[in-house]
C-alpha positions as CSV (number, residue, x, y, z in Angstrom):
1,M,1.2,6.7,0.7
2,P,2.0,8.0,-2.8
3,N,5.1,5.9,-3.6
4,E,3.2,2.6,-2.8
5,T,2.6,0.4,-5.9
6,N,-0.2,-2.2,-5.9
7,I,1.4,-5.6,-7.0
8,D,-2.0,-6.9,-8.4
9,D,-1.9,-4.0,-11.0
10,D,1.1,-5.6,-12.8
11,R,-0.1,-9.3,-12.7
12,D,-2.5,-9.0,-15.5
13,E,0.4,-7.9,-17.9
14,T,2.3,-11.1,-17.2
15,I,-0.5,-13.6,-17.8
16,D,-0.3,-15.3,-21.2
17,P,-3.8,-16.0,-22.5
18,N,-2.6,-18.7,-24.9
19,K,-1.5,-21.0,-22.2
20,S,-4.2,-23.3,-21.0
21,A,-2.4,-25.0,-18.1
22,V,0.8,-24.7,-16.0
23,K,2.4,-27.7,-14.2
24,F,2.9,-27.6,-10.2
25,I,4.9,-30.0,-8.3
26,I,3.6,-30.1,-4.7
27,Y,4.7,-32.3,-1.7
28,G,2.2,-32.9,1.0
29,E,0.4,-35.3,3.2
30,E,-3.0,-35.9,1.6
31,M,-4.9,-35.0,-1.5
32,I,-8.5,-34.7,-2.0
33,E,-10.3,-34.0,-5.2
34,K,-13.7,-32.4,-5.0
35,K,-16.1,-30.1,-6.8
36,V,-16.6,-26.6,-5.6
37,K,-20.2,-25.8,-4.6
38,L,-22.0,-22.6,-4.9
39,S,-22.3,-20.8,-1.5
40,G,-24.0,-17.4,-1.8
41,N,-21.8,-15.2,-3.9
42,S,-18.8,-17.5,-3.5
43,G,-17.8,-21.1,-3.7
44,R,-17.0,-23.6,-1.0
45,V,-15.2,-26.8,-0.7
46,Y,-15.7,-29.0,2.6
47,L,-12.7,-30.7,3.9
48,P,-12.3,-33.3,6.7
49,P,-12.5,-31.9,10.4
50,N,-8.9,-33.2,11.0
51,W,-7.7,-30.7,8.4
52,V,-8.8,-27.8,10.5
53,G,-5.8,-25.7,11.7
54,H,-3.6,-27.1,8.7
55,H,-2.3,-25.2,5.8
56,V,-3.7,-26.3,2.3
57,K,-3.3,-25.3,-1.1
58,I,-6.1,-25.1,-3.7
59,I,-5.3,-25.6,-7.4
60,R,-8.1,-25.3,-10.0
61,I,-7.8,-27.9,-12.5
62,D,-10.3,-27.2,-15.2
């Protein structure tokens, strides 16, 4: 449709390149820290099988 706008187009203008990190406060059940491994043209993180079906949030820390 001609009146639709893409939200992703506006996001690049709001990112401040001088900021190196942001603070997130997250409440959850468990936390695992792992390194992302190469998997084809993408990255992969393996999680415990009992996490299957649950919602997770991934935050890049470096």
